Backbone as ProteinMPNN parsed JSONL, in Angstrom:
{"seq_chain_A": "MQAKQYGIDHPRRQRIKDALNGRFHRLALIALGALVIGHWAEHLVQAFQVWGLDWPRERSLGLLGLAFPWLVKSEQLHYWIALAMLAALIMLRPAFTGPARTWWDVALAIQVWHHLEHLLLFGQVLLSLHLLGRPVPSSVLQLAVPRVELHLFYNAIVTVPMVIAVCLHMQRRQPGAREPRCRCSQPFGRRHAVAGPQR", "coords_chain_A": {"N_chain_A": [[-12.155, 30.292, 7.082], [-12.309, 28.56, 4.823], [-9.599, 28.422, 4.181], [-8.595, 27.027, 6.362], [-9.702, 24.553, 5.858], [-8.09, 23.455, 3.887], [-5.74, 23.334, 5.197], [-3.12, 21.923, 7.321], [-4.334, 20.874, 9.56], [-6.728, 19.732, 8.935], [-9.541, 17.734, 9.644], [-10.206, 15.261, 8.284], [-7.876, 14.633, 6.893], [-6.185, 14.342, 9.055], [-7.311, 12.091, 10.277], [-6.764, 10.122, 8.364], [-3.975, 10.158, 8.44], [-3.612, 9.341, 11.117], [-4.689, 6.742, 10.982], [-2.939, 5.531, 9.143], [-0.647, 5.528, 10.654], [-1.341, 4.028, 12.745], [-3.522, 1.53, 13.084], [-3.249, 0.675, 10.411], [-0.569, 0.737, 9.855], [1.346, -1.364, 9.6], [0.397, -2.642, 7.285], [0.673, -0.529, 5.467], [3.461, -0.302, 5.506], [4.12, -2.75, 4.355], [3.078, -2.355, 1.779], [4.724, -0.235, 0.963], [7.151, -1.596, 1.037], [6.721, -3.428, -1.064], [6.641, -1.658, -3.216], [9.269, -0.677, -3.122], [10.73, -3.058, -3.601], [9.806, -3.654, -6.185], [10.825, -1.413, -7.53], [13.565, -1.798, -7.144], [13.805, -4.167, -8.637], [13.404, -3.205, -11.223], [15.732, -1.585, -11.533], [17.764, -3.499, -11.163], [17.299, -5.26, -13.297], [17.827, -3.487, -15.355], [20.562, -3.019, -14.845], [21.532, -5.604, -15.345], [20.948, -5.75, -18.058], [22.773, -3.873, -19.019], [25.359, -4.769, -18.085], [25.328, -7.609, -18.06], [24.094, -8.459, -20.459], [25.299, -6.804, -22.199], [24.094, -4.657, -23.51], [23.556, -1.545, -25.243], [23.563, 1.423, -23.268], [21.474, 3.253, -23.701], [19.476, 1.617, -24.637], [18.957, -0.021, -22.54], [16.524, -0.304, -20.576], [15.289, -1.388, -18.371], [12.777, -3.557, -16.867], [9.944, -2.791, -17.156], [10.452, -0.79, -18.946], [11.106, -2.098, -21.292], [8.649, -3.023, -22.267], [7.133, -0.686, -22.178], [8.579, 1.748, -23.37], [8.346, 4.561, -23.358], [7.708, 5.211, -20.741], [10.11, 5.187, -19.33], [11.811, 6.778, -20.915], [10.49, 9.202, -20.815], [10.918, 9.878, -18.264], [8.959, 9.484, -16.401], [8.292, 7.058, -15.013], [10.335, 6.571, -13.016], [10.288, 9.031, -11.719], [7.673, 9.209, -10.566], [7.733, 6.994, -8.902], [9.794, 7.737, -7.152], [8.582, 9.977, -5.992], [6.329, 8.793, -4.77], [7.632, 7.159, -2.897], [8.858, 9.115, -1.32], [6.585, 10.452, -0.307], [5.462, 8.336, 1.164], [7.483, 7.87, 3.064], [7.307, 10.237, 4.499], [4.594, 10.251, 5.373], [4.422, 7.877, 6.924], [6.143, 8.266, 8.986], [5.442, 9.285, 11.68], [4.788, 7.041, 13.347], [7.146, 5.804, 13.952], [9.656, 5.424, 16.441], [12.267, 6.357, 18.78], [15.483, 4.842, 18.137], [14.673, 3.712, 15.711], [13.23, 5.77, 14.504], [15.287, 7.576, 14.038], [16.844, 6.237, 12.063], [14.871, 6.044, 10.078], [14.51, 8.738, 9.513], [17.001, 9.299, 8.372], [16.817, 7.814, 5.987], [14.667, 9.236, 4.879], [15.766, 11.839, 4.55], [17.752, 11.331, 2.613], [16.119, 10.427, 0.568], [14.729, 12.735, -0.057], [16.68, 14.223, -1.445], [17.151, 12.377, -3.539], [14.632, 12.392, -4.77], [14.579, 15.083, -5.632], [16.582, 14.992, -7.563], [15.342, 13.299, -9.453], [13.16, 14.916, -10.037], [14.451, 17.026, -11.299], [15.373, 15.668, -13.588], [12.901, 14.91, -14.751], [11.772, 17.434, -15.172], [13.522, 18.433, -17.125], [12.845, 16.827, -19.308], [10.169, 17.585, -19.674], [10.475, 20.296, -20.324], [12.094, 20.152, -22.499], [14.757, 20.85, -22.327], [18.044, 20.38, -21.619], [20.314, 19.764, -18.922], [23.155, 21.763, -18.728], [23.441, 21.679, -21.495], [23.654, 19.007, -22.268], [23.282, 15.906, -24.18], [21.236, 14.252, -23.285], [18.688, 14.079, -20.683], [20.004, 14.954, -17.499], [21.0, 14.39, -14.129], [22.243, 16.176, -11.223], [24.448, 14.858, -9.871], [24.886, 13.012, -11.811], [26.44, 14.196, -13.636], [28.96, 13.513, -12.941], [28.915, 10.795, -12.315], [28.012, 7.769, -13.92], [24.625, 7.115, -15.009], [23.191, 4.596, -14.477], [24.766, 3.351, -12.492], [24.732, 5.4, -10.566], [22.008, 5.537, -9.81], [21.582, 2.996, -8.784], [23.199, 3.218, -6.557], [21.894, 5.378, -5.187], [19.41, 4.146, -4.603], [20.279, 2.095, -2.944], [21.361, 3.508, -0.732], [19.091, 4.662, 0.276], [17.429, 2.497, 0.804], [18.807, 0.832, 2.697], [18.989, 2.264, 5.315], [16.21, 2.467, 5.655], [15.339, -0.201, 5.863], [16.73, -0.96, 8.175], [15.457, 0.762, 9.987], [12.806, -0.26, 9.908], [13.228, -2.866, 10.857], [14.13, -2.312, 13.492], [11.854, -1.018, 14.387], [9.973, -3.062, 14.374], [10.741, -4.594, 16.507], [9.989, -5.655, 19.861], [10.611, -4.014, 22.137], [12.221, -0.904, 22.395], [15.112, 0.613, 23.483], [14.903, 3.636, 25.263], [12.798, 4.629, 23.782], [9.57, 5.957, 23.042], [6.334, 4.455, 23.45], [5.154, 2.942, 20.504], [2.535, 4.025, 18.221], [1.341, 2.142, 16.695], [0.698, -1.387, 15.931], [2.806, -2.862, 15.035], [4.913, -4.306, 16.182], [3.795, -6.532, 17.271], [3.107, -10.061, 17.015], [2.408, -11.257, 13.736], [-0.921, -11.338, 12.613], [-2.021, -11.679, 15.127], [-4.708, -11.234, 17.322], [-6.315, -8.705, 19.234], [-7.55, -9.091, 22.51], [-10.897, -8.5, 23.241], [-12.398, -6.452, 25.563], [-14.89, -7.631, 27.702], [-17.848, -9.288, 29.005], [-17.03, -12.123, 30.98], [-17.366, -15.565, 30.296]], "CA_chain_A": [[-12.716, 28.951, 7.211], [-11.899, 27.752, 3.684], [-8.151, 28.214, 4.284], [-8.355, 25.966, 7.335], [-10.108, 23.298, 5.234], [-6.963, 22.925, 3.135], [-4.562, 23.358, 6.051], [-2.61, 20.656, 7.829], [-5.158, 20.385, 10.662], [-8.016, 19.276, 8.429], [-9.868, 16.502, 10.371], [-10.154, 14.047, 7.455], [-6.458, 14.37, 6.646], [-5.623, 13.853, 10.317], [-7.79, 10.711, 10.475], [-5.986, 9.259, 7.457], [-2.619, 10.09, 9.009], [-3.688, 8.516, 12.324], [-4.908, 5.348, 10.581], [-1.701, 5.034, 8.532], [0.36, 5.369, 11.697], [-1.948, 3.208, 13.785], [-3.928, 0.168, 12.726], [-2.839, 0.3, 9.05], [0.853, 1.013, 9.668], [2.034, -2.549, 9.08], [-0.057, -2.812, 5.908], [1.311, 0.534, 4.682], [4.872, -0.672, 5.363], [4.175, -3.847, 3.376], [2.87, -1.731, 0.466], [5.962, 0.486, 0.652], [8.152, -2.631, 0.734], [6.44, -3.943, -2.411], [7.077, -0.614, -4.144], [10.74, -0.661, -3.109], [11.199, -4.275, -4.274], [9.544, -3.466, -7.61], [11.773, -0.413, -8.032], [14.86, -2.487, -7.205], [13.763, -5.11, -9.762], [13.631, -2.406, -12.435], [17.141, -1.18, -11.627], [18.615, -4.686, -11.321], [17.139, -5.716, -14.686], [18.564, -2.522, -16.173], [21.989, -3.3, -14.652], [21.814, -6.848, -16.063], [20.946, -5.428, -19.48], [24.012, -3.155, -19.328], [26.593, -5.526, -17.828], [25.186, -9.027, -18.372], [23.749, -8.652, -21.873], [26.136, -5.869, -22.948], [23.268, -3.789, -24.346], [23.883, -0.116, -25.102], [22.855, 2.017, -22.127], [20.22, 3.889, -24.114], [18.467, 0.565, -24.855], [18.791, -0.732, -21.27], [15.448, 0.481, -19.958], [14.658, -2.114, -17.28], [11.698, -4.481, -17.204], [8.803, -2.051, -17.712], [10.938, 0.003, -20.068], [11.059, -2.908, -22.515], [7.257, -3.043, -22.735], [6.643, 0.693, -22.288], [9.794, 2.589, -23.375], [8.022, 5.957, -23.064], [7.699, 5.397, -19.28], [11.479, 5.477, -18.891], [12.352, 7.902, -21.69], [9.83, 10.435, -20.369], [11.307, 10.004, -16.85], [7.784, 9.38, -15.54], [8.317, 5.883, -14.144], [11.183, 6.75, -11.838], [9.865, 10.21, -10.966], [6.493, 8.925, -9.75], [8.162, 6.074, -7.843], [10.542, 8.54, -6.163], [7.61, 10.811, -5.274], [5.537, 7.907, -3.904], [8.477, 6.768, -1.765], [9.006, 10.294, -0.461], [5.308, 10.648, 0.394], [5.315, 7.256, 2.149], [8.434, 8.111, 4.158], [6.771, 11.338, 5.311], [3.323, 9.867, 5.993], [4.565, 6.778, 7.882], [7.155, 8.657, 9.971], [5.033, 9.476, 13.073], [4.717, 5.81, 14.148], [8.498, 5.366, 14.318], [10.143, 6.031, 17.677], [13.623, 6.002, 19.21], [16.478, 4.626, 17.077], [13.984, 3.448, 14.446], [12.903, 7.09, 13.935], [16.539, 8.153, 13.537], [17.166, 5.582, 10.786], [13.832, 6.432, 9.121], [14.826, 10.118, 9.123], [18.146, 9.232, 7.456], [16.26, 7.395, 4.693], [13.841, 10.345, 4.395], [16.654, 12.918, 4.088], [18.376, 10.907, 1.356], [15.066, 10.353, -0.451], [14.438, 14.112, -0.484], [17.658, 14.527, -2.492], [16.883, 11.464, -4.653], [13.45, 12.928, -5.446], [14.965, 16.316, -6.326], [17.311, 14.584, -8.765], [14.354, 12.831, -10.423], [12.382, 16.091, -10.447], [15.299, 17.721, -12.266], [15.324, 14.884, -14.829], [11.542, 15.014, -15.286], [11.641, 18.811, -15.645], [14.27, 18.58, -18.378], [12.053, 16.204, -20.367], [8.982, 18.425, -19.904], [10.863, 21.571, -20.932], [12.997, 19.869, -23.631], [15.983, 21.598, -22.051], [18.9, 19.493, -20.839], [21.298, 20.384, -18.044], [24.453, 22.108, -19.32], [23.458, 21.353, -22.915], [23.951, 17.592, -22.525], [22.363, 15.337, -25.17], [20.126, 13.57, -22.6], [18.459, 14.627, -19.343], [21.037, 14.552, -16.538], [20.87, 14.919, -12.775], [23.449, 16.883, -10.791], [25.561, 13.919, -9.665], [25.09, 12.268, -13.05], [27.502, 14.877, -14.369], [30.214, 12.858, -12.57], [28.736, 9.347, -12.17], [27.038, 7.262, -14.898], [23.265, 7.043, -14.475], [22.813, 3.285, -13.921], [25.509, 3.19, -11.236], [24.272, 6.409, -9.616], [20.69, 5.219, -9.256], [21.754, 1.822, -7.908], [23.74, 3.768, -5.309], [20.815, 6.106, -4.509], [18.433, 3.213, -4.054], [20.906, 1.375, -1.831], [21.514, 4.342, 0.467], [17.756, 4.91, 0.845], [16.861, 1.226, 1.269], [19.488, 0.287, 3.882], [18.461, 2.828, 6.57], [14.781, 2.18, 5.773], [15.223, -1.578, 6.361], [17.169, -0.933, 9.579], [14.374, 1.405, 10.747], [11.666, -1.179, 10.021], [13.637, -3.958, 11.757], [14.09, -1.779, 14.864], [10.451, -0.7, 14.676], [9.245, -4.316, 14.587], [11.124, -5.188, 17.791], [9.009, -5.384, 20.924], [11.003, -2.881, 22.98], [13.363, -0.139, 21.942], [15.6, 1.427, 24.595], [14.749, 5.085, 25.153], [11.753, 5.0, 22.818], [8.196, 5.975, 23.54], [5.524, 3.354, 22.91], [4.629, 3.302, 19.185], [1.074, 4.104, 18.09], [0.86, 1.032, 15.872], [0.873, -2.725, 16.501], [3.761, -3.551, 14.164], [5.804, -5.206, 16.93], [3.061, -7.729, 17.692], [3.157, -11.136, 16.012], [1.482, -11.077, 12.615], [-2.18, -12.073, 12.712], [-2.511, -11.764, 16.501], [-5.86, -10.377, 17.573], [-6.435, -8.195, 20.609], [-8.731, -9.529, 23.263], [-11.849, -7.399, 23.446], [-12.924, -6.493, 26.923], [-16.313, -7.926, 27.725], [-18.194, -10.198, 30.101], [-16.427, -13.449, 30.969], [-18.359, -16.644, 30.318]], "C_chain_A": [[-12.24, 28.053, 6.08], [-10.398, 27.477, 3.735], [-7.843, 27.089, 5.254], [-8.713, 24.601, 6.752], [-8.943, 22.655, 4.497], [-5.672, 22.924, 3.95], [-4.211, 21.985, 6.593], [-3.503, 20.05, 8.912], [-6.53, 19.907, 10.209], [-8.336, 17.917, 9.049], [-9.761, 15.227, 9.535], [-8.704, 13.645, 7.187], [-5.799, 13.805, 7.906], [-6.062, 12.42, 10.597], [-7.019, 9.728, 9.6], [-4.577, 9.064, 8.011], [-2.598, 9.204, 10.254], [-3.854, 7.038, 11.978], [-3.635, 4.748, 9.98], [-0.601, 4.796, 9.566], [-0.169, 4.58, 12.887], [-2.241, 1.825, 13.243], [-3.491, -0.263, 11.331], [-1.34, 0.477, 8.806], [1.588, -0.178, 9.067], [1.664, -2.775, 7.609], [0.591, -1.768, 4.99], [2.799, 0.243, 4.479], [5.054, -1.804, 4.354], [4.008, -3.285, 1.963], [4.121, -0.97, 0.037], [7.066, -0.506, 0.297], [7.964, -3.201, -0.659], [6.886, -2.934, -3.473], [8.602, -0.596, -4.255], [11.297, -1.879, -3.848], [10.974, -4.167, -5.785], [10.517, -2.489, -8.249], [13.171, -1.025, -8.152], [14.901, -3.447, -8.391], [14.027, -4.372, -11.068], [15.107, -2.073, -12.609], [18.072, -2.382, -11.802], [18.504, -5.267, -12.726], [17.916, -4.784, -15.616], [20.071, -2.762, -16.055], [22.391, -4.575, -15.388], [21.847, -6.606, -17.57], [22.252, -4.748, -19.898], [25.219, -4.074, -19.221], [26.496, -7.004, -18.195], [24.934, -9.289, -19.846], [24.547, -7.742, -22.798], [25.323, -5.026, -23.936], [23.776, -2.355, -24.229], [23.026, 0.496, -23.987], [21.524, 2.659, -22.535], [19.118, 2.884, -24.42], [18.169, -0.211, -23.568], [17.792, 0.036, -20.416], [14.781, -0.22, -18.78], [13.513, -2.964, -17.786], [10.5, -3.772, -17.845], [9.203, -1.233, -18.926], [10.967, -0.766, -21.375], [9.664, -2.899, -23.115], [6.722, -1.635, -23.014], [7.831, 1.661, -22.275], [9.521, 4.048, -23.011], [8.021, 6.227, -21.558], [9.077, 5.798, -18.765], [12.015, 6.715, -19.603], [11.732, 9.237, -21.289], [10.167, 10.753, -18.915], [10.133, 9.827, -15.901], [7.864, 8.22, -14.557], [9.101, 6.155, -12.863], [10.814, 8.004, -11.039], [8.706, 9.872, -10.034], [6.813, 7.922, -8.645], [8.895, 6.851, -6.751], [9.595, 9.411, -5.342], [6.771, 9.966, -4.316], [6.351, 7.469, -2.691], [8.656, 7.928, -0.797], [7.734, 10.528, 0.35], [5.122, 9.586, 1.477], [6.255, 7.467, 3.332], [7.946, 9.231, 5.074], [5.526, 10.89, 6.079], [3.473, 8.8, 7.074], [5.538, 7.098, 9.015], [6.652, 8.741, 11.412], [5.013, 8.212, 13.93], [6.098, 5.307, 14.573], [8.978, 6.131, 15.545], [11.595, 5.63, 17.913], [14.594, 5.85, 18.051], [15.839, 4.338, 15.717], [13.648, 4.766, 13.743], [14.164, 7.723, 13.337], [16.899, 7.567, 12.174], [16.147, 5.944, 9.712], [14.103, 7.841, 8.601], [16.026, 10.183, 8.178], [17.66, 8.853, 6.057], [15.448, 8.54, 4.069], [14.718, 11.466, 3.832], [17.3, 12.561, 2.748], [17.339, 10.87, 0.238], [14.648, 11.74, -0.918], [15.381, 14.49, -1.633], [17.394, 13.669, -3.739], [15.679, 11.963, -5.455], [13.792, 14.198, -6.218], [15.729, 16.013, -7.608], [16.339, 14.103, -9.842], [13.458, 13.972, -10.911], [13.154, 16.889, -11.494], [15.278, 16.998, -13.618], [13.966, 15.042, -15.526], [11.31, 16.409, -15.87], [12.36, 19.038, -16.96], [13.505, 17.973, -19.555], [10.849, 17.091, -20.697], [9.316, 19.711, -20.65], [11.712, 21.398, -22.191], [14.274, 20.689, -23.542], [16.866, 20.731, -21.168], [19.968, 20.268, -20.082], [22.632, 20.558, -18.755], [24.574, 21.681, -20.78], [23.781, 19.906, -23.247], [22.922, 17.005, -23.486], [21.151, 14.629, -24.557], [19.89, 14.246, -21.257], [19.484, 14.082, -18.356], [20.738, 15.155, -15.179], [22.202, 15.545, -12.38], [24.627, 15.913, -10.658], [25.843, 13.07, -10.898], [26.121, 12.957, -13.938], [28.849, 14.218, -14.094], [30.122, 11.334, -12.552], [27.72, 8.871, -13.205], [25.689, 6.948, -14.238], [22.908, 5.705, -13.825], [23.475, 3.089, -12.559], [25.002, 4.157, -10.164], [22.937, 6.014, -8.988], [20.693, 3.916, -8.465], [22.25, 2.289, -6.541], [22.655, 4.504, -4.522], [19.832, 5.146, -3.851], [19.001, 2.434, -2.878], [20.955, 2.243, -0.578], [20.181, 4.817, 1.036], [17.227, 3.623, 1.479], [17.495, 0.743, 2.561], [18.983, 0.93, 5.176], [16.964, 2.567, 6.764], [14.576, 0.773, 6.337], [15.654, -1.647, 7.824], [16.063, -0.34, 10.45], [13.206, 0.45, 10.962], [12.014, -2.335, 10.957], [13.598, -3.503, 13.214], [12.653, -1.52, 15.299], [9.656, -1.964, 15.019], [9.622, -5.005, 15.897], [10.117, -4.793, 18.855], [9.363, -4.157, 21.753], [12.236, -2.221, 22.389], [13.834, 0.718, 23.108], [15.435, 2.919, 24.302], [13.658, 5.538, 24.2], [10.396, 5.031, 23.5], [7.439, 4.83, 22.873], [4.967, 3.759, 21.539], [3.102, 3.27, 19.159], [0.497, 2.906, 17.354], [1.098, -0.3, 16.587], [1.884, -3.541, 15.696], [4.645, -4.546, 14.913], [5.094, -6.452, 17.439], [3.17, -8.796, 16.619], [2.067, -10.96, 14.968], [0.236, -11.932, 12.808], [-2.746, -12.168, 14.114], [-3.648, -10.779, 16.707], [-5.842, -9.928, 19.041], [-7.678, -8.759, 21.258], [-9.629, -8.333, 23.5], [-12.43, -7.551, 24.826], [-14.424, -6.724, 26.876], [-16.606, -8.902, 28.86], [-17.546, -11.557, 29.902], [-17.511, -14.511, 31.032], [-17.804, -17.846, 31.02]], "O_chain_A": [[-11.817, 26.922, 6.319], [-9.969, 26.386, 3.359], [-6.942, 26.286, 5.013], [-8.097, 23.597, 7.11], [-8.822, 21.43, 4.486], [-4.619, 22.549, 3.436], [-4.919, 21.008, 6.351], [-3.44, 18.846, 9.16], [-7.411, 19.7, 11.043], [-7.496, 17.019, 8.997], [-9.271, 14.212, 10.029], [-8.353, 12.467, 7.248], [-4.963, 12.904, 7.831], [-5.274, 11.618, 11.099], [-6.665, 8.636, 10.043], [-4.058, 7.948, 8.046], [-1.677, 8.408, 10.434], [-3.234, 6.179, 12.605], [-3.289, 3.601, 10.265], [0.274, 3.954, 9.364], [0.495, 4.484, 13.92], [-1.329, 1.042, 12.974], [-3.372, -1.462, 11.08], [-0.887, 0.377, 7.665], [2.367, -0.017, 8.128], [2.533, -3.069, 6.788], [1.006, -2.084, 3.875], [3.342, 0.509, 3.407], [6.022, -1.818, 3.593], [4.721, -3.697, 1.048], [4.532, -1.049, -1.121], [7.829, -0.277, -0.641], [8.943, -3.436, -1.367], [7.443, -3.314, -4.503], [9.151, -0.511, -5.353], [12.234, -1.748, -4.636], [11.842, -4.541, -6.573], [10.98, -2.703, -9.369], [13.873, -0.799, -9.138], [15.918, -3.536, -9.079], [14.779, -4.849, -11.918], [15.67, -2.253, -13.689], [19.068, -2.287, -12.519], [19.501, -5.718, -13.289], [18.58, -5.238, -16.548], [20.783, -2.714, -17.059], [23.464, -4.633, -15.988], [22.671, -7.185, -18.277], [22.775, -5.004, -20.983], [26.02, -4.157, -20.152], [27.495, -7.596, -18.604], [25.489, -10.226, -20.42], [24.489, -7.879, -24.02], [25.78, -4.718, -25.037], [24.367, -1.992, -23.212], [21.874, 0.1, -23.805], [20.554, 2.606, -21.778], [17.944, 3.253, -24.46], [17.212, -0.985, -23.528], [18.165, 0.912, -19.636], [13.803, 0.295, -18.238], [13.301, -3.079, -18.994], [10.092, -4.12, -18.954], [8.396, -1.007, -19.827], [10.866, -0.173, -22.449], [9.507, -2.781, -24.33], [5.962, -1.421, -23.959], [8.064, 2.329, -21.267], [10.377, 4.703, -22.416], [8.302, 7.349, -21.136], [9.197, 6.642, -17.877], [12.603, 7.596, -18.975], [12.371, 10.282, -21.407], [9.746, 11.785, -18.391], [10.299, 10.006, -14.695], [7.536, 8.386, -13.383], [8.581, 5.987, -11.76], [11.003, 8.041, -9.823], [8.743, 10.206, -8.85], [6.228, 7.99, -7.564], [8.645, 6.647, -5.564], [9.782, 9.566, -4.135], [6.527, 10.374, -3.18], [5.825, 7.412, -1.579], [8.608, 7.737, 0.418], [7.799, 10.773, 1.555], [4.675, 9.897, 2.581], [5.861, 7.262, 4.481], [8.151, 9.178, 6.287], [5.415, 11.12, 7.283], [2.723, 8.813, 8.05], [5.731, 6.276, 9.911], [7.369, 8.306, 12.314], [5.205, 8.304, 15.143], [6.199, 4.467, 15.467], [8.739, 7.331, 15.674], [12.087, 4.674, 17.314], [14.55, 6.622, 17.094], [16.409, 4.685, 14.683], [13.768, 4.865, 12.522], [14.116, 8.33, 12.267], [17.219, 8.304, 11.241], [16.517, 6.132, 8.553], [13.95, 8.115, 7.411], [16.064, 11.026, 7.282], [18.036, 9.482, 5.068], [15.537, 8.78, 2.865], [14.438, 11.984, 2.751], [17.381, 13.402, 1.852], [17.633, 11.233, -0.9], [14.25, 11.901, -2.072], [14.944, 15.008, -2.66], [17.412, 14.177, -4.86], [15.708, 11.955, -6.686], [13.337, 14.369, -7.349], [15.55, 16.69, -8.62], [16.489, 14.454, -11.013], [13.047, 13.986, -12.071], [12.571, 17.371, -12.465], [15.177, 17.637, -14.665], [13.898, 15.276, -16.732], [10.719, 16.545, -16.942], [11.86, 19.76, -17.822], [13.508, 18.522, -20.657], [10.548, 17.32, -21.869], [8.548, 20.165, -21.498], [12.018, 22.376, -22.873], [14.802, 21.159, -24.55], [16.46, 20.38, -20.06], [20.46, 21.295, -20.549], [23.173, 19.605, -19.317], [25.665, 21.36, -21.251], [24.143, 19.599, -24.383], [21.816, 17.532, -23.605], [20.146, 14.428, -25.238], [20.784, 14.914, -20.738], [19.798, 12.892, -18.372], [20.277, 16.293, -15.083], [23.179, 15.451, -13.122], [25.679, 16.123, -11.261], [26.915, 12.478, -11.017], [26.619, 12.357, -14.89], [29.776, 14.336, -14.895], [31.127, 10.65, -12.749], [26.671, 9.496, -13.362], [25.627, 6.568, -13.069], [22.369, 5.692, -12.718], [22.818, 2.706, -11.591], [24.86, 3.784, -8.999], [22.755, 6.141, -7.778], [19.878, 3.751, -7.558], [21.783, 1.818, -5.504], [22.508, 4.282, -3.321], [19.468, 5.314, -2.687], [18.284, 2.143, -1.92], [20.631, 1.777, 0.514], [20.136, 5.321, 2.158], [16.645, 3.654, 2.564], [16.779, 0.282, 3.45], [18.574, 0.199, 6.077], [16.495, 2.457, 7.897], [13.722, 0.577, 7.202], [15.009, -2.322, 8.626], [15.763, -0.866, 11.522], [12.673, 0.358, 12.068], [11.181, -2.742, 11.766], [13.093, -4.222, 14.076], [12.286, -1.774, 16.446], [8.763, -1.925, 15.865], [8.909, -5.899, 16.353], [9.476, -3.745, 18.772], [8.489, -3.34, 22.042], [13.168, -2.89, 21.944], [13.044, 1.475, 23.671], [15.786, 3.393, 23.222], [13.599, 6.716, 23.846], [10.112, 4.246, 24.405], [7.871, 4.306, 21.846], [4.363, 4.825, 21.425], [2.464, 2.587, 19.96], [-0.713, 2.682, 17.387], [1.626, -0.337, 17.698], [1.821, -4.77, 15.681], [5.082, -5.537, 14.327], [5.741, -7.343, 17.989], [3.309, -8.476, 15.439], [0.945, -10.563, 15.283], [0.334, -13.116, 13.131], [-3.848, -12.687, 14.291], [-3.552, -9.618, 16.308], [-5.421, -10.657, 19.939], [-8.726, -8.885, 20.625], [-9.164, -7.271, 23.915], [-12.892, -8.623, 25.215], [-15.138, -6.087, 26.102], [-15.698, -9.295, 29.593], [-17.515, -12.082, 28.789], [-18.486, -14.35, 31.766], [-18.49, -18.861, 31.141]]}, "name": "protein", "num_of_chains": 1, "seq": "MQAKQYGIDHPRRQRIKDALNGRFHRLALIALGALVIGHWAEHLVQAFQVWGLDWPRERSLGLLGLAFPWLVKSEQLHYWIALAMLAALIMLRPAFTGPARTWWDVALAIQVWHHLEHLLLFGQVLLSLHLLGRPVPSSVLQLAVPRVELHLFYNAIVTVPMVIAVCLHMQRRQPGAREPRCRCSQPFGRRHAVAGPQR"}
C-alpha cells in the first residue's frame, strides 16, 4: 500500500498532471516561456560581457552572476534552471499531439543531454573534482568547445524545437493529431459557454 502511494499512479500526482495538461496548460507554457527567456537573458548578457565588453571569461558571469557570483561559480543557477526545464518538458508533454508532440520530444531529448552536462558540472563543484584534472569544472563537449559558445548552442537547439512545438500546438487543427486535452488553441481569454437554461 505504501509503495503504491509513492508510485506513478498516485491520485494526487495524477490530478496535478491532468490539470497541467488541461486547464492550466497554457499558463504552464507561459511560465516555462518566462523561464526560458530569463535563461536566455543570462546567457546573452554573459556573451555581451565576453565579446562586447571584452571581459575575461571567468568574470563574465551574466546578469545574476554579477549580483550573486556564487550562484554561477557553484553551478547552481544553471543546474536548477536546466532541471526545471527538463521537469517542465516532461510534465507538459501529454497535452502535445501530432507534429507538435514530435517537436516537443526533440526538445526534450536535447534537454536530457543538456541537463546531464549541467549535472556533471554541478557534481564537479560538489566533489571538488574536475573532469580530466582541468582547472575549472568542465562538461563533456566543453572539452572541445568553449563554455559560453557551447551553452548558447545548447539553449538554441532546445529552444527552437520547443517554440515550433508550441506554435503547432496553438494552431486550431493539426493534421493527423488527436484532439488535445487543453484549450491552448482557443483565443486567449475566451470563456466556454456553460450549458444551462436559456432565458
